[in-house]
N, C-alpha and C positions, 0 to 999 in steps of 0.2 A: 136296763143298765142305769145305775145311779150316776148322776153328774158329780164328779169329784171337783174339789177346788183346782187341782192341777189341770183337768180337762177344760174347766171353765176358763182358766187363765190362758191355756193354749188357744182356745177359740178367740179370746180377746187379742192375744198376741198376733194371731193370723191377720187380724184387721189392722194392727198397729205397726208390725215390723216383720215382714215376710222372711227375711234372712234369719232373724232370731227364732221365729217359729219353726223354720226348717231345721235349725240346729237342735232345738229342744225336741222336735219330733224324731229326729235321727237318734238322739240319746234315748228316747223312750223305746224306739225300735231295737236299738243295740241291747238294751236291758230286757227286751221281750216284755216290756211293760205295756200291754195292750189296753189295760184298764184306763190309763190316763191319756190315751191318744185322742186327738181331735179328728175323729173319723170322717166327718163330712168334709172338712177342709183337705184332709189327706186324699180322699177320693177325688176331689175337685182338682188338686194339683197333679195327681197321676194322670187324670184324663187330659189335663192341659199339656202335659209333656208330649203326648201324641199329636195334639193339635198344633203345638209349636213346631215340631219337626216337620209336619205337613206344610205349614205356612212357610218355613224356610225353604223346603224343596220347591214349592210353588214360586216363590220369589226368585230363587236362583235360576230355576228353569226358565222363567219368563225373561230374565236378563240374558240368559244364554241364547234363547230363541231370537230375541230382538237383534242381538249381535250377529248371529248366524245369518239372519235375513239380510242385514246390512252388508255383511262380508260377501254373501253369495249373489245378491241381487241389486245392490246399489252401485252406481258407477264409481270407479276408483277415485278416492279422495285421500287427502293426507291422513285421515282418520283410520285408514286400514290397519296400520300397526296397532293402534289403540284398540280397535275392534278385536283383533286377534289376541291381544293380551287379556281383554275382558273375557273372551271365550275360554282361554286357558284358565283364568282365575275361577270362573264359575264352574267349569268342568272339574277342576281340582276340588273345590268345595263340595260339589255334588258327589264326587267319588268318596270323599271322607264321610259324608252324611250317609250314603248308601252302605258303606262299610260298617258304620256304627249301627245302622238300622236297615238290614237287608230287605225287610218286609216293605220298605218304602218303594222298592222297584215296581211292585204291583200298583201302588198309588200313582207313581210316575206315569206308567202306561195308561192307567185309567183316566188321569186328568190331562193328558197331553193335548187333546183337541181343544178343551176349554182354555188352557193356558196359551195355546197357539193363537187362538182368536184374540186374546188380550195382547199378545206380543205383536201380532199383525197390526192391530189398531194403533199401537204405539209406534211401530216402524212407519206406518203410513202417515201418521201425524208429523213425524220428523222428515219424511221423504215422500211427499204426496205425488210426485211425478214419477216415482219408481214403479216398475212393474213387479209387484210382489205377488207370490202365489196365494190364492185365497184358500186353498186346501193345503194341509200339512205336507211339505215336500221332502222331509228328511227321513232317515231310517227310524223306525219305531223301536228298534232294539236299544235298550238303555246303554249297552256296551258300545254300540256304534255311535250313538248320539253323543257319548262322552269321549270319543276318540277320533272319529273320522274327520278328515279335512275335506268337508263337502265342497269347498270352493276349488279344490285341486282336482276333483274328479272330472273326467271327460264328460261333456254334456251333450 
């Protein structure tokens, strides 16, 4: 394939202004103008979409797990209401993310233990005297994880 001036400028634009590059690339795609596309950058961006969604899932799941640990295993403090609000916020965001990308449910299940280890480390740093479970204590079902009030269950 011969490098055209437009594809050369798109490649340069990618380095200088990502938003403008995305708009120009979208215009090429709308016109079915595959000759002028900056293919390497386009492939990189498409791959990054998946990575970005996974990073968001990991981050939100970690925050959720830290707050579930606090809510379920740390002695009652004034922060309880705040913990519950954070749990609700993260659950809602995770539900939206999973609705947009249902395939992330598999990634959630696959990465749960690693993310739990990080969440446990964070919770222990904040509450070193609390007895927190070293192994994952909650349901592994994404639906249950995003809806169950684990602190209300009889123990």
